[in-house]
Structures are given as structure tokens and as C-alpha cells.
N, C-alpha and C positions, 0 to 999 in steps of 0.2 A: 083817764088817760095816763096819769102817773102810776096807778096800780098796774095798768097793762104794761108799761115800760119796765116796771120792777119785775113783773112776772117773766117777761122776755129775758131780762138780765139774769135772773136766777136760773132759767132754763138753759141758757148758753153756758153759764158757769158749771151746771151739772154735766152737760155734755162734754165740756172740756176736762172735767175730773174723770169721767168715764173713759175718755180717750187716753188720758195720761196713765190710768191704771192698766188699761189694755196694753199699752206700749211697754209698761214696766214688766208685765207678765211675759210678754213676748221676748223681751231682752233676757229675763231670767231663764226662759226655755232655751234660748239660743246659747246662753252660757253653759247650761247643763248639757246640751248636745255637744258642744265643743269639748267639755270635760270628759264626756263619754268617749269621744274619738281619740282624745289625747289625755290619757290618765296621768295623774301626777306621780304615781308610784314608779320607781325605777326597776327595771328588769335586772335580775341577778344573773351574772355570767361567770361560769367556772372556766378558769384558764389552766392549762397544763402544758408542760414542755414535751415536745415530741422527742423520742429517743429511738435510735436504731437498735433492734434486738432480734434474736432468733425467733421465728414463728413456725411452729410445727403443725402440719395437718395430720389428722388422725383417722385411721380406719379401725373398726372394731370387728372381731371375728371370734369364733369358738373352735376348739379343737382338743387334741390330746398330746400329752408329752410322752415320748418314747425314748428308750435308751439309745444313745449314739453308738454304743458297742454292746453287743449281747451274744453270749455263747451258750449253747445247750451242750452240756457235758454228759458223757456216758462212758462206761468202762469198756475197754477193748477186748476183754475176755469175761466169760461167765464165771460166777463163783459166789461165795457167801460173803456178805458184807461183814467185815470184822470190826471196823471202827468208823465212826462218823465224827469229825472234829468240829463241825460248824452246824449252824442252824439258819433258818430263814431270817434274813435281815442283817446277818453279820457282814461286816465289812472285811474284805480279805485283800491281800496283796499278791502281786504276781509271784507264782511259784509256791505259794502257801498250800500245805496239804489240806484237802477237804475231806477225803474218806479213803479207805483202802480195803481191799478184799483179803480174805484168808489166803496167805501165800504158801501154805504148807504144800499143797498139791502142785502149785506152780513151780516152787523151788525143786521139788522132786523131778518134775518134768524137765526142768532146765538141766539138772544134774545128769539125768538119763540121756538126754540128747547130747550133752557134752561128752559123755563116755562113748556114745555111738560115733561122735565126730572123731575122737581119737582113734577108734578102731578103723574107721574109714580112711583116716590119714595113713595108717600103717598099711592098709590094703593098697592104697594108691602108690606107696613107695615100693611095695612088692611087685606091682604091675610094671612100674618103670624099670626096676632092676631086671625083670624078666625080658624086657624089650632092649636091654643092653645100655641103659642110661644110669647115670649116677643119681641116687635118690635125693642127695643134698644139693644138687645143682640143676634145678628144674628150668633155669634160664636157657639151657642148651637143648632142651627137649622141644622138638617141633610141635606146632600147635595141634596138628591132627592127632599125634601120638598122645599128647597131654589130654586132649578131649576124650580120646578113647579110654585112657587110664582112669579118668574121673568117672566115666560112666560105669566101667567094669567094677570099680571099687565102691561105687555109691557115695562118693565123697560129696558131690554137689547137693544131692538130696538130703543127706545127713546135715550138711551145713545150713541149709534152709530151715530144717526142723529146729536146729539149735538156735538160730537167730530168731525164729518165731517164738520159741519158748522163752528166750531171754527178753524179747519185746513185751510179751504178755506179763512176765514177772515185773518188769519195770513199770508197766502201765497199770498194774494192779493198784497203784496209788494214784488217786485223782488229785490234780493240783490246779490252782487258778491260773488261767492263761494271761490274765491282766488284773489290774486293780479294779475292784468292783464290789457289788453287794450280792449275797446269796439269795436266790429266789427259787420257788417251785421245787423245794426239797421235801419229798414225801416218804422216802425210804427210811427203814429202821434197821438197826444192827441185827445181824444173824438172819436177815432175809436174803434171798437169792437176787443177784444182780443180773439183769438181762442186757445184752449188748445192743439190742434194738430199741430199748427204752431210754429216755433221758433221765439221768440220775438227779441232776439239778441244773440250774441256770445261773450264770454270772452276768450281772448287769453292770456295765461300765459306768464309772462315776466321773470320768474326765470331762464329760460333756453330754448333753441330751439334745435330742431332736424334737422339735415341736411341729406337728402336722396339723394344718388347718386349711380352710378354703376361703376364697374371696369371690366376689361377683365378677362376671366377665367384664362388666363396665369399669370395674376398679383395677383391672389388670394393667392398664397403661400408667397407673399412679404409683406402682411399686416396682422395685428392681432389687437384684442381689446386693446385699450389703446394707439395706435399709434397717433401721433400728426396730426392734420388737420388744415390747414389755409384756411379760406373761404374768397373769394373776390367777392362782388356783381358786376355784369356787369354794373349796373347803377353808381357805384362809384368805379372804379378800384383802387383808392388810399387807400380805406379802407381795413383793414386786421383784421380778427377775428379768434381767435384760438379755437380749440376744440379737442376732443378725440373720437376715434372710439368706439362706444358702442355695436353695433351689426353687425354681418356679416352673411348674409343668404347664406348657402352653396349651395343652389339650383341654378343651372345654367339655364337661360332661353334659348329660341330657337335662340337668337341672340348671344349666348356665353357670356352674361353679368351676373354679380353677384351684387345683391343689398347690399349696405352697409349703415349703419346709424351711425351718429356721434352726440355727444352732444356739442352744441356750446353755449357759453355765450351770452345771449340776452339783456344784460343791455344797450349796446351801439348800437344795431341794429335798434332801433326806431320801425317803423311800417312796416319794410320790410319783413313781413311774407309771404311766398309763392314766394319770389323773386327768380329769376334764378341767380345762382352763380357758380363760378368756385372753384374747390377744388385742393389744393396741399397737397399730402399725404407724410409724412416723416416716414420711417420705423425705425428710431432711431438707425441706424448703427447695424443692427442685421443680418438677413439672407441674405438680398440682398447685403449688404456690403461684407459679407464673400464670397458670390458667385462671385461678381465682382472682389474681390481680387484674387480668384482662377483663374478666367478667365484672369486677368491681368498677373498673374504669368505664365499661360500657353502661353499667347501671347508673353510675354517677352522671354520665353524659345524658342518658335518657331522662333522669330526674331533672337535670338542668333544663333540658329542652321542654319537658312538661311544665316546669316552673315558669320558664320564659313564656310559653304559650298561655298559661293561666294568667300571668301578669299582663301580657298583651291584651287578653280578653277582658280582664278587669279594668285595665286602663282605657280600652276602647269603650266599654260600657259606662265607666265613670265620665269619660269625656263627652259621650253622647248625652248622658244625663245632665252634665254641666251645661252643655249648649242648650238643651231643652229648658233648663231652669233659667238660663239667661233670657231666653225668648219669653218665658212665662213672666219673669220679673219685668221685662220691658213692657209687656202687655198690661200687667197689673199697675205699673206706674201710669200708663195712659188711662187706665180705668180710674185710678185715684184722681187724676186731674179732672176727668169728666165728673166724678162724684163730687169733688169740691165745687166745681162750677154749678152743678145741679143744686148743691146745698146752699150756695150763695143766692141763687135765683129763688129757691124755695123760701129762704130767710127773708128776702126782700118782699116777696108776695105775702108772706105771713105777717110782716110788719105793716103792710098796706091793708091787711085784712082780707086779702083775696085767696088765702090758703087756710084750710082748717088745721087744727092742732094735730090730728091723726096723720094727715098728709105730711105735715112738717116732721113728725116723728119718723115716718118712713124715709124721708130724705136724709135725716140724721143717721138712721140705721144703715142706709146704703153707704154713707160715708165711712161709718165705723167698719162695716164689712170689707170695704175696699182697703182700708188701712190694715185690717187684720190679714187679708190675703197677701198684701205686699210684704208684710212682716214674715209671713210663712214662706213666701217665695225667696226672700232674702236669706232666711234661715236655711232652706234646702240648698240654695246656691252656695252658701258659705260652707256647708257640710261637704258638698261635692268638691269644692275648691281645696279644702283641707285634705280630703281623701286623695285627691290627685297629687298634692304635694307629698303626702305620706308615701304613696306607692312609688313615686318617682325619687324618693330619698331626699327631698328638699323641704321637709316639713320644718326644719330649723329656720328657714326664711320667714315662715309665718310667726314663729315664736319670737323672733328678734324685734 
């Protein structure tokens, strides 16, 4: 009888040790779960001061640079080129001599027409004297008489020939019409100059025009006066600024709109006609306003989506929390029942009415009930912490 009591005492002590170990493990698991939900590490936050500054929107396009002023020069009379004073690429100033023809023939022609004009003038005076008028007082001669005298003397025709000869002699020297750069000069000295062919071209250096295109959809984003930055493909490091001067509202069959900008040409050298890239800045006007509105709309949509996600998470967590509370309540009832069954089994076992195997099953049922209630408490606590976290009140749990 004493051995039996000792055996029962040892068995109860072992069961108590097992239950204590199981409870310790559950508490450690609960602590680990809480640590997972609420890590000890602090999140790093970068803080910066907001400043008001200019924000430029940019459009990119390709095009060509053309001279703002360009003149194709040709001689007014035919002849032999005597001198060429410049070459392609030379910078010239307004009025500077570029080339001239051999003037020997032109000077002779001018002298001959001048002599003919003097003779015609004498003939005119003779006709007036024959009509009874003073040759030195043409103001008193009637217009019809003067016209008749001019025709009979050939004065008007000779005067036209003299003026033409004088004009051709004067324009036998080609001069620059404005400051610029010499281009397309292919003639050589002692070659014949043709009045119908261009002798050379002068490209103005006071300013250049940049021709490029933009998409039809980009047309509302630009206007005259907007800033343009030109970058030659041959020299990507070079940057030249300009302003939009013209916008052709006509859209071509490719959906493109032609735009022209004035670019300073003082530093562009000889790169006329070079292919360049364009960066267009709209000066913080319509596009900035439109993008700001879009940003506000996007921020509003993101906020609404975040609120919806938070509501959904909060609803799911609340439902899970309620379910865990119900489960915890049920497991507590099951634990009470398991304890009662264990006490009954223990009494029957002490009386010898219950076998050892049946007693072990009763003990195992009690341990399972205790394990289930610990698991239910753990899940409920996790849901509670998550609810506090998502509602921004997790500090209440930590206090």
C-alpha cells in the first residue's frame, strides 16, 4: 500500500513537471512572437527642410541650326575675276571687299558712255535753241517741248547707258552686306564670273535660328519666349541658350509641329547647319501646373488606396481577434472540463477502478487542453498587438 502511494506521488510530480515545462515553452514562444511583431531596432528617418525653388520641365528634340541672316552674292555684270580677298570661313565686316572683276573694260565703257552723254547734252541744247528757248534756262521750257528735245537729241537714252555703265563699274567690286562668315566660295581668280550664278554666301553671325519639331501633344506645353538649350552632337559638352521665336500651328502628316528659336551665334563658330539636340524649358507655367494637379490626384488616389487597405486589414484583424476570443473562451471551457475529468480519473485510479493507461489518457487530455489554451491566448495577443499597431496605439501596449 505504501509502494502504491509512493508510485502515485511520483507520477503526479512527473505530470506537474511536464506541465510546467510545456507552459514555459509556450511563454517563450509568445515572447518570440511579440518580439517579431514589435522589433527592438529603431527605424532610421531622414529629415530635410523644404525650400521654395524654381522647377523646370524639359522637352527634348532634334533639329538643325541655320543662319539668322544669309545672303547669296553675285556680280551684277559679267567679266573676269581679277582678285579674291577672302576664303571660306573668313569672318568679314559690313562693307568689306570680298572680290572684284577686271575693271578695264568697264572703265572704258563708262568713259565712252560719258562722252556720248556730253554729246547728247549739246544736241539737246541745239534743239532748244532751234525752238527759240535759251539753252541755259531749261526751267522756262514747256514740258512737251523739253520731252521732244530729249527724244530728238537722244539724251535720255545716252543718260541711261551712262548710269548703267557706271553702276556696273561700281558693282564690279563685291562687298559684304553685313557682318558674317564667308561660305560656298568656289570661284578662282582669272575665271569668268556669271551674273546668274552665286559667287559666294555670307552667313550672319549676329544670331542663328534653330529649326526643330515637337509632338502635337507637346504643343500646349510651349510658347514663344520659352528657354531653349542647344547642344551640338559633335560637341556634347557645349551648351547654347536661346528663346522660341516662332511656332507653326500646322501639324504635318507625322503629327509633328515645326518650331523655330533664336540662338546666339557668337560662340558657335562655323557650325551652321549642324545637327543639334534641343532641351526646351517651359518656365514653370502650364506644364508645371498640370503636373502639380496630376501629383495631387495621384497623392489623393494613393491615400484612398492606403485607407482602403488599412480598413481591410483592420476589418480582417478585428474579425480574427473576435474569432480568437471565441476560441479562447471555448478552450477555457474545455480546460475546465479536462481538469474535472482528470480529477475524476485520479480518484478512480486511487480507488483502483481505473487502469494506468486510462489514467495517462486523462492526463494527456489535460495537457492538450492546456496547450490549446496557451496557443489561443498567443494568437489572441498577436491580433491585439496588430490592432494596436495598425491603429497607431501600440505605445499603449508598451507602457
